[in-house]
C-alpha positions as MATLAB code, in Angstrom:
seq = 'LGTNPMDQAVAPSAPPPDPQPPTPAQAARISAAAWQDLEWGMLVWLALVTGMRRGELCALRWDRIDFAAGIVVIRASIAQRGTKTWEKHTKQHQQRRITLDEQTLRLLRAFLRHCQQRAEALDFRFPTTARVFSLDPDGSTWLKPDSVSQRYAKMCARLGWDMNLHQLRHYSATELIAAGVDVRTVAGRLGHGGGGTTTLRVYSAFVSEADQRAAGSLAGRLPA';
ca = [
      77.979   56.221  -22.497;
      78.616   53.529  -25.034;
      76.193   51.124  -23.308;
      73.174   51.584  -21.105;
      73.935   50.261  -17.589;
      70.215   49.777  -17.025;
      70.330   46.907  -19.531;
      72.361   44.960  -16.952;
      70.015   45.703  -14.063;
      67.992   42.830  -12.657;
      64.656   43.643  -11.069;
      64.242   42.259   -7.551;
      61.898   39.334   -7.256;
      58.469   40.076   -5.842;
      57.841   38.743   -2.345;
      55.588   35.679   -2.272;
      51.910   36.450   -1.621;
      50.932   36.108    2.005;
      47.153   36.453    2.343;
      46.093   36.601    5.970;
      42.312   36.174    6.046;
      40.433   36.338    9.332;
      39.446   33.007   10.800;
      35.757   32.021   10.674;
      35.488   32.919   14.374;
      37.023   36.340   13.743;
      34.776   36.871   10.719;
      31.734   36.131   12.858;
      32.794   38.713   15.466;
      33.559   41.278   12.757;
      30.156   40.749   11.182;
      28.374   41.010   14.551;
      30.190   44.254   15.353;
      29.431   45.716   11.925;
      25.703   44.933   12.113;
      25.317   47.367   15.000;
      24.899   49.891   12.166;
      22.584   48.712    9.390;
      24.340   50.196    6.360;
      27.814   49.379    7.642;
      26.756   45.828    8.448;
      25.417   45.350    4.928;
      28.653   46.597    3.391;
      30.871   44.343    5.520;
      28.564   41.384    4.895;
      28.775   41.861    1.114;
      32.562   42.081    1.328;
      32.603   38.796    3.256;
      30.366   36.798    0.936;
      31.346   38.243   -2.458;
      35.009   39.236   -2.130;
      34.282   42.573   -3.831;
      36.976   45.245   -3.728;
      36.309   48.343   -1.648;
      35.985   50.558   -4.742;
      33.469   48.131   -6.240;
      31.383   48.212   -3.063;
      31.396   52.007   -3.092;
      30.345   52.107   -6.770;
      27.547   49.519   -6.476;
      24.086   50.678   -7.593;
      20.723   49.063   -6.927;
      20.046   48.480  -10.621;
      23.119   46.219  -10.715;
      21.447   43.731   -8.354;
      19.122   41.288  -10.087;
      16.955   39.848   -7.321;
      15.099   37.527   -9.692;
      18.270   35.907  -11.019;
      20.083   36.195   -7.682;
      23.176   37.925   -9.050;
      25.080   41.177   -8.671;
      26.837   42.681  -11.697;
      30.150   44.429  -11.071;
      30.808   47.059  -13.740;
      32.535   49.984  -12.024;
      34.762   51.003   -9.152;
      35.433   54.191   -7.205;
      39.041   55.399   -7.156;
      40.500   57.907   -4.727;
      43.588   60.109   -4.670;
      43.747   62.429   -1.692;
      40.279   63.885   -1.286;
      39.373   63.446   -4.960;
      37.203   60.472   -5.975;
      35.949   59.355   -9.383;
      34.176   56.414  -10.989;
      36.195   54.173  -13.271;
      36.258   50.715  -14.828;
      36.993   47.683  -12.691;
      40.615   46.611  -12.237;
      40.466   44.157  -15.150;
      38.319   46.522  -17.285;
      35.573   43.942  -17.555;
      32.283   43.315  -15.837;
      31.600   40.172  -13.854;
      28.535   38.520  -12.367;
      28.517   37.108   -8.837;
      25.806   34.743   -7.674;
      24.331   35.641   -4.298;
      23.044   33.196   -1.723;
      19.437   33.393   -0.537;
      20.317   34.814    2.888;
      22.248   37.693    1.302;
      19.370   38.371   -1.090;
      16.940   38.570    1.853;
      19.237   40.998    3.639;
      19.568   43.160    0.521;
      15.784   43.228   -0.006;
      15.275   44.355    3.590;
      18.019   46.960    3.261;
      16.492   48.262    0.014;
      13.113   48.714    1.742;
      14.863   50.582    4.549;
      16.591   52.929    2.075;
      13.354   53.557    0.183;
      11.403   54.288    3.366;
      14.115   56.633    4.633;
      14.108   58.576    1.364;
      10.289   58.753    1.367;
      10.211   59.994    4.964;
      12.571   62.832    4.013;
      10.631   63.589    0.807;
      13.424   62.415   -1.500;
      12.981   60.509   -4.744;
      14.802   57.168   -4.663;
      15.808   56.181   -8.233;
      16.777   52.668   -9.325;
      20.256   54.016  -10.106;
      20.829   55.011   -6.454;
      24.054   53.858   -4.867;
      23.616   50.962   -2.477;
      25.899   52.673    0.044;
      25.592   56.436    0.277;
      25.523   59.232    2.847;
      22.632   60.879    0.978;
      19.021   59.655    1.378;
      18.532   59.508   -2.398;
      21.725   57.493   -2.960;
      23.109   60.132   -5.287;
      26.679   60.026   -3.964;
      29.147   57.257   -3.236;
      31.223   56.550   -0.149;
      34.937   57.364   -0.198;
      37.050   54.161   -0.328;
      39.637   55.523    2.121;
      36.912   56.358    4.640;
      35.549   52.820    4.366;
      39.007   51.340    4.959;
      39.643   53.612    7.941;
      36.316   52.757    9.556;
      36.975   49.033    9.125;
      40.480   49.268   10.608;
      39.152   51.202   13.624;
      36.392   48.644   14.175;
      38.897   45.783   14.123;
      41.201   47.699   16.475;
      38.359   47.906   18.992;
      38.062   44.133   18.686;
      41.794   43.796   19.385;
      43.053   43.039   15.867;
      45.229   44.849   13.348;
      43.307   44.140   10.132;
      42.413   45.820    6.865;
      39.345   45.600    4.647;
      41.162   43.725    1.864;
      41.497   40.729    4.171;
      37.746   40.141    3.811;
      38.437   39.508    0.119;
      41.027   36.918    1.166;
      38.485   35.402    3.549;
      35.928   34.963    0.773;
      38.490   33.310   -1.508;
      39.954   30.929    1.063;
      36.554   29.837    2.346;
      35.450   29.011   -1.206;
      38.638   27.034   -1.813;
      38.217   25.204    1.491;
      34.666   24.317    0.444;
      36.030   22.651   -2.692;
      35.122   25.320   -5.258;
      37.427   25.129   -8.281;
      40.044   27.835   -8.776;
      38.566   29.154  -12.038;
      35.219   29.819  -10.345;
      36.926   31.541   -7.426;
      38.934   33.654   -9.885;
      35.732   34.635  -11.690;
      34.062   35.790   -8.482;
      37.113   37.794   -7.438;
      37.688   39.321  -10.862;
      41.174   37.869  -11.272;
      42.590   37.704  -14.777;
      44.592   34.881  -16.321;
      41.939   32.192  -15.986;
      42.839   31.449  -12.373;
      46.632   31.875  -12.578;
      46.621   34.848  -10.204;
      44.245   33.092   -7.812;
      46.408   29.971   -7.765;
      49.566   32.019   -7.139;
      48.054   33.991   -4.254;
      46.188   31.129   -2.593;
      48.456   28.200   -3.504;
      48.903   27.166    0.139;
      45.152   27.047    0.702;
      44.638   25.086   -2.541;
      47.253   22.598   -1.340;
      45.464   22.172    1.998;
      42.151   21.598    0.227;
      43.818   19.058   -2.066;
      45.202   17.154    0.934;
      41.760   17.045    2.543;
      40.282   15.801   -0.727;
      42.859   13.014   -0.937;
      42.042   11.938    2.618;
      38.325   11.946    1.848;
      38.820    9.719   -1.181;
      41.000    7.261    0.694;
      38.520    7.138    3.549;
      35.720    6.043    1.219;
      37.594    3.029   -0.082;
      36.990   -0.380    1.531;
      39.579   -1.538    4.026;
];
């Protein structure tokens, strides 16, 4: 051919983002259902309050949680293809630090004591590099991301909803935006690149709603 017909091809436009986070009432029911199992409840709770990806939750180790500073450091993620899993860099190939609230820190301290006592009772050594979520008492292995997603979907189905684990990430982002947290901070917690461009594109409708509420608040404070 004298010319390449692919040069004339136009890629289809990507569909607009449509995040569908659970409502606060749904999130409360999901959390209550998850806490019926201690480890599962802790995982779902962390997903709610931090917006971590499922692979990041599976890769999390205890030495990445700084209880004194009140932060968790995200450095790795677990990938899965079929039955094969491996540890890799985060999606943006950079680490990030997420500040944890006091309630979450108390829950993590209690969960750490539980894991240590379980390992001791079974005569296992529990190293500081143990995975936070593991099927082994010594925390030497990680959970499979697909298994985590499947368990979450089944739990939500029992509650009457068709939901996936990634929607907890949307919940964390939209609740922060609704609370008035700036987009760059939300982007930093989620691990979005582009200085907030991705966050703004995905959650533009929620940013607009927050902006309208802010405008109403300002007008309401002015004298009649």
